[in-house]
C-alpha positions as CSV (number, residue, x, y, z in Angstrom):
1,M,78.9,-69.6,-8.7
2,T,76.2,-71.4,-6.6
3,A,77.1,-73.2,-3.4
4,L,77.0,-77.0,-3.8
5,F,75.5,-77.7,-0.4
6,K,73.4,-74.9,1.2
7,K,71.8,-77.2,3.8
8,I,73.2,-80.4,5.3
9,G,71.2,-82.9,7.4
10,F,72.8,-85.2,10.0
11,G,70.9,-88.3,11.0
12,F,72.3,-90.4,13.8
13,S,70.5,-93.6,14.8
14,I,70.7,-94.6,18.4
15,R,70.2,-97.7,20.5
16,S,70.5,-96.2,23.9
17,S,69.7,-93.0,25.8
18,I,69.8,-89.6,24.1
19,K,72.3,-88.4,26.7
20,W,74.8,-91.1,25.7
21,C,74.2,-90.5,22.0
22,I,74.8,-86.7,22.2
23,S,78.0,-87.2,24.0
24,R,79.3,-89.8,21.5
25,S,77.7,-88.7,18.2
26,R,80.6,-86.3,17.4
27,I,78.1,-83.9,15.7
28,P,80.2,-80.8,16.5
29,E,83.4,-82.4,15.2
30,L,81.7,-83.5,12.0
31,Q,80.1,-80.1,11.5
32,Q,83.5,-78.4,12.1
33,W,85.2,-80.6,9.6
34,L,82.6,-79.8,7.0
35,E,82.9,-76.1,7.7
36,Q,86.6,-76.4,6.9
37,A,86.1,-78.6,3.9
38,L,83.3,-76.6,2.2
39,V,83.9,-73.1,1.0
40,D,80.4,-71.7,1.3
41,P,78.4,-71.5,4.6
42,F,75.6,-73.9,5.1
43,E,72.7,-74.6,7.5
44,V,72.5,-77.7,9.6
45,E,69.5,-79.9,10.5
46,T,70.3,-82.6,13.1
47,R,68.3,-85.6,14.1
48,L,69.0,-88.3,16.8
49,I,66.6,-91.2,16.3
50,P,66.1,-94.8,17.3
51,D,67.5,-97.5,15.1
52,E,64.0,-98.3,13.7
53,Q,63.5,-98.6,9.9
54,P,60.2,-96.7,9.6
55,L,61.5,-93.8,11.7
56,I,64.8,-93.7,9.7
57,E,62.8,-93.6,6.4
58,Q,60.5,-90.9,7.8
59,T,63.5,-88.8,9.0
60,L,65.4,-89.1,5.7
61,K,62.2,-88.1,3.7
62,E,61.7,-85.1,6.1
63,L,65.3,-83.9,5.8
64,V,65.2,-84.1,2.0
65,D,61.6,-83.3,1.1
66,E,60.6,-80.8,3.8
67,H,63.9,-79.3,5.0
68,H,65.5,-79.4,1.5
69,C,68.9,-80.7,2.7
70,H,71.2,-81.1,-0.2
71,L,73.4,-83.5,1.7
72,V,72.3,-86.0,4.4
73,L,74.9,-87.8,6.4
74,T,73.9,-90.7,8.6
75,T,75.9,-93.0,10.9
76,G,75.0,-96.0,13.0
77,G,73.0,-99.1,12.1
78,T,75.1,-100.2,9.1
79,G,76.5,-103.5,10.5
80,P,75.4,-107.1,9.7
81,A,73.2,-107.5,12.8
82,K,69.5,-107.8,12.3
83,R,68.8,-104.6,14.2
84,D,71.1,-102.6,11.8
85,V,68.6,-101.3,9.4
86,T,69.9,-97.9,8.2
87,P,71.0,-99.2,4.8
88,D,67.6,-100.8,4.3
89,A,65.8,-97.6,5.2
90,T,68.1,-95.5,3.0
91,L,67.6,-97.8,0.0
92,A,63.8,-97.7,0.6
93,V,63.6,-93.9,0.2
94,A,66.1,-93.7,-2.7
95,D,65.4,-92.7,-6.2
96,R,68.7,-94.0,-7.3
97,E,71.6,-95.9,-5.7
98,M,75.2,-94.7,-6.2
99,P,77.1,-97.9,-7.0
100,G,80.6,-98.1,-5.6
101,F,80.2,-95.7,-2.8
102,G,79.9,-98.4,-0.1
103,E,82.9,-100.3,-1.4
104,Q,85.0,-97.2,-1.4
105,M,84.0,-96.2,2.1
106,R,84.7,-99.6,3.4
107,Q,88.2,-99.6,1.8
108,V,89.0,-96.2,3.3
109,S,87.6,-97.2,6.7
110,L,89.7,-100.4,6.9
111,H,92.8,-98.2,7.4
112,F,91.3,-97.0,10.7
113,V,88.9,-99.8,11.9
114,P,89.4,-103.5,11.1
115,T,85.7,-104.2,11.4
116,A,84.8,-101.8,8.7
117,I,84.6,-104.6,6.2
118,L,81.3,-105.7,8.0
119,S,79.7,-102.3,7.2
120,R,76.8,-102.2,4.7
121,Q,77.1,-98.5,3.8
122,V,75.3,-97.2,0.8
123,G,75.1,-93.9,-1.0
124,V,71.9,-92.8,-2.7
125,I,70.2,-89.9,-4.5
126,R,66.7,-88.8,-3.4
127,K,65.3,-86.0,-5.5
128,N,68.2,-83.5,-5.8
129,S,69.9,-84.6,-2.6
130,L,72.8,-87.0,-1.7
131,I,72.4,-89.4,1.2
132,F,75.6,-91.0,2.5
133,E,76.1,-93.3,5.4
134,L,79.3,-92.9,7.4
135,Y,80.8,-96.0,8.9
136,R,81.4,-94.9,12.5
137,V,81.7,-91.7,14.3
138,S,83.3,-92.8,17.5
139,Q,84.3,-91.1,20.7
140,K,88.0,-91.9,20.3
141,P,89.2,-91.6,16.7
142,S,91.2,-94.5,15.6
143,K,94.8,-94.1,14.7
144,K,95.8,-94.9,11.1
145,R,97.9,-98.1,11.0
């Protein structure tokens, strides 16, 4: 049997300093969770980038087209503010959208974070890769209500 995900890319958009982002991005925790959830080992490519649409698009293309990541997970920039452009960038590089993904993620996230309803998450396919936007990877995980 072939591994489903051999290479995973993490893309985190930032609005402040790199030092702040690394300390709050929770990349190690997310990677550890995936290592427990997935049976086969995988390689990781990580990017911390500004919340700028052209750069997000370029990074998503790079992770899929050049680094051949089978799964790309992003977080940040999914809110309703004008500066939140991650969904726009993700849709711009997509071959196909995965309808229903955003609705399901918002529904699950509402159990943990009341503002999750404001998220504009999307799930897409680019070539043979899945790109999913996670709602929030916060410093202090919320308690389920």
